Each structure stands twice: as C-alpha cells, then as structure tokens.
VEXDREN-2710 file (C-alpha; in Angstrom, 1 decimal):
% VEXDREN-2710
k/r/px/py/pz
1/UNK/96.5/140.7/92.5
2/UNK/99.3/142.3/94.6
3/UNK/98.2/144.1/97.8
4/UNK/100.0/147.5/98.2
5/UNK/101.1/149.0/101.5
6/UNK/98.0/151.3/101.6
7/UNK/95.6/148.3/101.1
8/UNK/97.3/146.3/103.8
9/UNK/96.9/149.3/106.2
10/UNK/93.2/149.4/105.4
11/UNK/92.8/145.7/105.9
12/UNK/94.4/145.8/109.3
13/UNK/93.2/149.2/110.5
14/UNK/91.9/149.4/114.1
15/UNK/88.4/148.0/114.3
16/UNK/88.6/146.0/111.1
17/UNK/88.3/142.1/111.0
18/UNK/91.6/140.4/112.0
19/UNK/91.0/137.1/110.2
20/UNK/91.4/136.7/106.5
21/UNK/90.3/133.6/104.4
22/UNK/89.8/132.9/100.8
23/UNK/87.9/129.7/101.4
24/UNK/84.3/130.5/102.5
25/UNK/82.3/133.6/103.0
26/UNK/79.5/133.3/105.5
27/UNK/76.7/136.0/105.6
28/UNK/73.1/135.8/106.8
29/UNK/71.3/133.3/104.6
30/UNK/74.2/133.0/102.2
31/UNK/77.3/130.8/102.1
32/UNK/79.9/131.0/99.3
33/UNK/82.8/128.5/99.1
34/UNK/85.6/129.3/96.6
35/UNK/83.2/131.4/94.6
36/UNK/80.4/128.8/94.5
37/UNK/77.1/129.0/96.4
38/UNK/76.9/126.1/98.8
39/UNK/73.2/125.7/97.9
40/UNK/74.4/124.8/94.3
41/UNK/77.3/122.7/95.6
42/UNK/75.0/120.6/97.7
43/UNK/73.7/117.9/95.3
44/UNK/75.7/119.5/92.5
45/UNK/79.1/118.0/93.2
46/UNK/80.5/114.8/94.6
47/UNK/82.4/114.6/97.9
48/UNK/85.7/114.1/96.1
49/UNK/85.0/117.2/94.0
50/UNK/84.3/119.2/97.1
51/UNK/87.5/118.0/98.7
52/UNK/89.4/119.1/95.6
53/UNK/87.6/122.4/95.4
54/UNK/88.4/123.2/99.1
55/UNK/92.1/122.3/98.8
56/UNK/93.0/123.2/95.3
57/UNK/90.6/126.1/94.9
58/UNK/88.8/124.9/91.7
59/UNK/86.6/122.2/90.6
60/UNK/88.3/119.1/89.0
61/UNK/87.7/117.5/85.7
62/UNK/85.6/114.4/85.7
63/UNK/88.6/112.1/85.4
64/UNK/90.5/113.8/88.2
65/UNK/87.4/113.7/90.5
66/UNK/87.1/110.0/89.8
67/UNK/90.8/109.5/90.5
68/UNK/90.6/111.4/93.8
69/UNK/87.6/109.3/94.8
70/UNK/89.6/106.2/94.2
71/UNK/92.5/107.6/96.2
72/UNK/90.3/108.3/99.2
73/UNK/88.7/104.8/99.0
74/UNK/92.2/103.3/98.9
75/UNK/93.0/104.9/102.3
76/UNK/89.7/103.8/103.9
77/UNK/90.8/100.9/106.1
78/UNK/93.5/98.3/106.8
79/UNK/91.9/96.1/109.4
80/UNK/92.9/96.2/113.0
81/UNK/96.6/96.2/112.1
82/UNK/97.3/100.0/112.3
83/UNK/98.0/101.8/115.6
84/UNK/95.3/104.4/114.9
85/UNK/92.6/101.7/114.6
86/UNK/93.9/99.9/117.8
87/UNK/94.0/103.2/119.7
88/UNK/90.4/104.1/118.6
89/UNK/89.1/100.7/119.6
90/UNK/90.9/100.7/122.9
91/UNK/89.4/104.1/123.8
92/UNK/86.0/102.9/122.7
93/UNK/86.4/99.8/124.9
94/UNK/87.0/102.2/127.9
95/UNK/83.5/103.7/127.3
96/UNK/84.6/107.0/125.9
97/UNK/82.3/109.0/123.5
98/UNK/82.7/108.6/119.8
99/UNK/84.5/111.9/119.2
100/UNK/87.1/111.0/121.8
101/UNK/87.7/107.6/120.2
102/UNK/88.1/109.2/116.7
103/UNK/90.3/111.9/118.1
104/UNK/92.5/109.3/119.7
105/UNK/92.7/107.4/116.4
106/UNK/93.7/110.5/114.5
107/UNK/96.3/111.5/117.1
108/UNK/97.9/108.1/116.6
109/UNK/99.0/109.2/113.1
110/UNK/102.7/110.1/113.2
111/UNK/106.1/109.5/111.6
112/UNK/105.8/105.7/111.7
113/UNK/102.1/105.5/110.8
114/UNK/100.6/107.7/108.0
115/UNK/103.7/109.8/107.8
116/UNK/105.0/107.9/104.7
117/UNK/102.5/109.6/102.4
118/UNK/103.9/113.0/103.0
119/UNK/107.5/111.9/103.1
120/UNK/107.0/110.1/99.8
121/UNK/105.2/113.1/98.2
122/UNK/108.0/115.5/99.3
123/UNK/110.7/113.2/98.0
124/UNK/109.0/112.8/94.6
125/UNK/108.1/116.5/94.4
126/UNK/111.6/117.7/95.3
127/UNK/113.1/115.2/92.8
128/UNK/110.9/116.2/89.9
129/UNK/111.5/119.9/90.6
130/UNK/115.2/119.3/89.7
131/UNK/114.4/117.7/86.4
132/UNK/114.5/120.0/83.4
133/UNK/112.4/117.6/81.2
134/UNK/110.8/114.2/81.3
135/UNK/113.9/112.6/79.8
136/UNK/115.6/113.3/83.1
137/UNK/113.3/111.1/85.1
138/UNK/115.1/107.7/84.6
139/UNK/118.4/109.1/85.7
140/UNK/116.7/111.0/88.6
141/UNK/115.1/107.7/89.7
142/UNK/118.5/105.9/89.5
143/UNK/120.2/108.7/91.6
144/UNK/117.3/108.6/94.2
145/UNK/117.6/104.8/94.6
146/UNK/121.4/104.9/94.8
147/UNK/121.4/107.6/97.4
148/UNK/119.0/105.8/99.7
149/UNK/120.8/102.4/99.2
150/UNK/124.1/104.0/99.9
151/UNK/122.8/105.4/103.2
152/UNK/120.9/102.2/104.0
153/UNK/117.6/104.1/104.1
154/UNK/114.2/102.9/103.0
155/UNK/112.5/104.8/100.3
156/UNK/109.1/106.0/101.6
157/UNK/106.3/104.6/99.6
158/UNK/108.0/101.3/98.7
159/UNK/107.8/98.0/100.5
160/UNK/105.1/96.9/103.0
161/UNK/105.2/94.8/106.1
162/UNK/102.2/92.7/105.0
163/UNK/102.1/92.9/101.2
164/UNK/104.8/91.8/98.8
165/UNK/102.7/93.4/96.1
166/UNK/100.2/95.9/97.6
167/UNK/96.9/95.3/95.7
168/UNK/95.8/98.9/96.3
169/UNK/98.9/100.3/94.5
170/UNK/98.4/98.0/91.5
171/UNK/94.7/99.1/91.2
172/UNK/95.5/102.8/91.6
173/UNK/98.1/102.7/88.9
174/UNK/95.7/101.0/86.5
175/UNK/93.0/103.6/87.2
176/UNK/95.5/106.4/86.8
177/UNK/96.3/105.1/83.4
178/UNK/92.6/104.7/82.6
179/UNK/91.8/108.3/83.8
180/UNK/94.9/109.9/82.1
181/UNK/96.1/111.0/85.5
182/UNK/99.7/109.8/85.1
183/UNK/102.2/112.6/85.0
184/UNK/105.9/113.1/85.8
185/UNK/105.6/112.4/89.5
186/UNK/103.9/109.0/88.9
187/UNK/106.3/108.2/86.2
188/UNK/109.2/108.8/88.6
189/UNK/107.6/106.5/91.2
190/UNK/107.2/103.8/88.5
191/UNK/110.8/104.2/87.4
192/UNK/111.9/103.8/91.1
193/UNK/109.8/100.7/91.4
194/UNK/111.3/99.2/88.2
195/UNK/114.8/99.6/89.7
196/UNK/113.8/98.3/93.2
197/UNK/112.0/95.3/91.8
198/UNK/115.0/94.3/89.7
199/UNK/117.5/94.8/92.5
200/UNK/115.7/94.2/95.8
201/UNK/112.3/92.6/94.9
202/UNK/110.6/95.6/96.5
203/UNK/107.4/97.1/95.0
204/UNK/105.4/100.3/95.5
205/UNK/102.9/100.4/98.2
206/UNK/99.6/102.5/98.5
207/UNK/101.5/105.5/99.7
208/UNK/104.0/105.5/96.9
209/UNK/101.2/105.2/94.3
210/UNK/99.1/107.9/95.8
211/UNK/102.1/110.2/96.3
212/UNK/102.8/110.3/92.5
213/UNK/99.1/110.5/91.6
214/UNK/98.2/113.2/94.1
215/UNK/101.1/115.3/93.0
216/UNK/100.1/114.9/89.4
217/UNK/96.6/116.1/90.3
218/UNK/98.2/119.3/91.7
219/UNK/98.3/118.6/95.4
220/UNK/101.3/119.8/97.4
221/UNK/103.1/117.3/99.6
222/UNK/101.9/119.2/102.8
223/UNK/98.3/118.1/102.1
224/UNK/99.2/114.4/102.0
225/UNK/98.5/113.4/105.6
226/UNK/95.3/115.4/105.6
227/UNK/94.0/113.6/102.5
228/UNK/95.0/110.3/104.2
229/UNK/92.9/111.3/107.2
230/UNK/89.9/112.1/105.1
231/UNK/90.0/108.7/103.6
232/UNK/90.7/106.8/106.8
233/UNK/88.0/108.6/109.0
234/UNK/85.1/106.3/107.9
235/UNK/87.2/103.3/108.7
236/UNK/87.9/104.6/112.2
237/UNK/84.2/105.3/112.7
238/UNK/83.3/101.8/111.7
239/UNK/85.8/100.2/114.1
240/UNK/84.7/102.4/117.0
241/UNK/81.0/101.5/116.3
242/UNK/81.9/97.8/116.0
243/UNK/83.8/97.9/119.3
244/UNK/80.9/99.5/121.1
245/UNK/78.2/97.2/119.8
246/UNK/80.0/93.8/119.4
247/UNK/82.6/93.6/122.1
248/UNK/82.5/93.6/126.0
249/UNK/83.4/96.8/127.8
250/UNK/87.0/97.2/129.0
251/UNK/88.3/94.6/126.6
252/UNK/92.0/93.8/126.7
253/UNK/93.8/93.2/123.5
254/UNK/96.2/90.8/125.1
255/UNK/96.4/88.4/128.1
256/UNK/98.3/89.4/131.2
257/UNK/100.5/86.3/130.6
258/UNK/101.8/88.0/127.5
259/UNK/103.3/90.9/129.5
260/UNK/106.9/90.3/130.5
261/UNK/108.3/92.5/133.3
262/UNK/112.0/93.1/132.9
263/UNK/112.5/95.8/135.5
264/UNK/114.1/95.5/139.0
265/UNK/112.8/93.0/141.5
266/UNK/111.5/94.0/144.9
267/UNK/113.6/96.6/146.8
268/UNK/113.5/97.5/150.5
269/UNK/112.6/101.0/151.4
270/UNK/115.4/103.0/153.0
271/UNK/115.4/103.0/156.8
272/UNK/114.1/106.3/158.1
273/UNK/115.8/108.0/161.0
274/UNK/114.4/110.5/163.5
275/UNK/114.6/114.0/162.0
276/UNK/117.0/116.4/163.6
277/UNK/115.4/119.1/165.9
278/UNK/114.7/122.4/164.3
279/UNK/117.2/125.1/165.1
280/UNK/116.0/127.6/167.6
END
C-alpha cells in the first residue's frame, strides 16, 4: 500500500519512533515475525523455513524448504583450505574467545573468498532479466561465455582450484531436479556449463549451482554472501572448537624455515650531528 505525504509526516513526527521494520514486532510477552507468532514458529517450522521466511517474507513450499536446506548444507565446510577457516583457527590458537574467532573467520570473507556466490548470482540475474523468454537462454549463455573469453575473464561460479568436477554442484543439481526447483536461472547456468565443458573442460562449482538455484527460489543476488555465511558458520564453530581442544596454544601453521625474507639487508643508521643552538 502506498504511503501518502500525510502518512509519512505522521510516521516521522516529533516524538514518534524513528526506526521502521517489517520483520519482527516485539511487545511485552509477544513476538511476531512476518505475521507469525514466534511461539508457533518454534517447533512449527524448520531452520531453513525460518531463514526463507525472514529473507523472503513468506513460508516456502515443502520442496523449496528442502532445497534451501540442501544449499545451506553444501556451504557448511571445506576443510582447512579456506582463508576464513585458517583465520578463525589462528585466532583460536592465540587464545581469543569464541566470538572473536568466529568474527575473524567471517571478516575473512571477501572478493576472493565467498565473493563468487554474489558475483555469480548477479551475473545470472542480470542475464536472465534481458531474456524475453526461455528460448533466449541458449543464445544468452553463448553471449555470456564469448564476452568473458574475449576479455580473458573467469566466469564466477565455474571452475575450482581443487575439484575438476565439484561433487557438491553435481548433487545440488540432482536435488534441484528432484524438488522441481530448476527455473530459468539454473537453466542458464547449465547452458553455460555445457559450453565451457565442451570448449574448456571447465565445470560448474558449488557457487554456480547455488547461484541459479537460489535465484530460482526467489532470492536476490545481494543475499548470496549472507546465505553462504549462514551455511558456513557451523563449520567455523567446529574448527574453532577443534583448535581449542586438540591443538597446543600459539600454534604456528608453518615453520620459520618456510619464511623467505626478500627485503633489504642490514643498513647503518645515519650519523647524528650535534644540533644547532636555538636562536635567541
């Protein structure tokens, strides 16, 4: 419903609340989230359904909830290889409290780690927005690939430094088919993969699969990194806990012999001279 000028003036009049939110109402002995009593939500919906409700504003269908749960699980952990996990464990080794370790891990997410999910989602979302119908998807995929190859740029969501065929992506696409969660965005990602496999031997990774699937579930690309963080948080907690209970304090992840100094060698300090007398 549109808010008129008079209504806005009433909302922001002197002495009225300055914060607005459509997410949760909190009153004495009563909490309502997106129109649902939290008393009923607790025990009434799964965690993935609650995530969907908070971000999308409505409860998902059963298949969408199961698909989102699979997406979150696919983000959960990737060993000690990611910078976020290494950062969290290093901070834990220094003796910092759990919240600081987790915060350090989350702060390690950036352009080169966890940034691919949002870049992939934005690219796919923007490309599909230019298609007038599903028949346009194959040519749009061809144009997308040609554009990136011409500029010698990697397509976010495709290729992986460890996996020639990311097992998570394969499983996610199978489940998306089973749960009827494949729409135009996932079809575009699959078309891109078909071209890249034939021409470069490059396959979709977990970010590429989840980019299409999340968009087809109605999520905007700007929620991608946040959803990744929700899925990865339990993994970070487990690594911090393991570091604290299994490893010695102040553990080094490498030996000093592995450090190569390539700066300048020893330099002499400049010779100091007596300072000139202060002017009278």
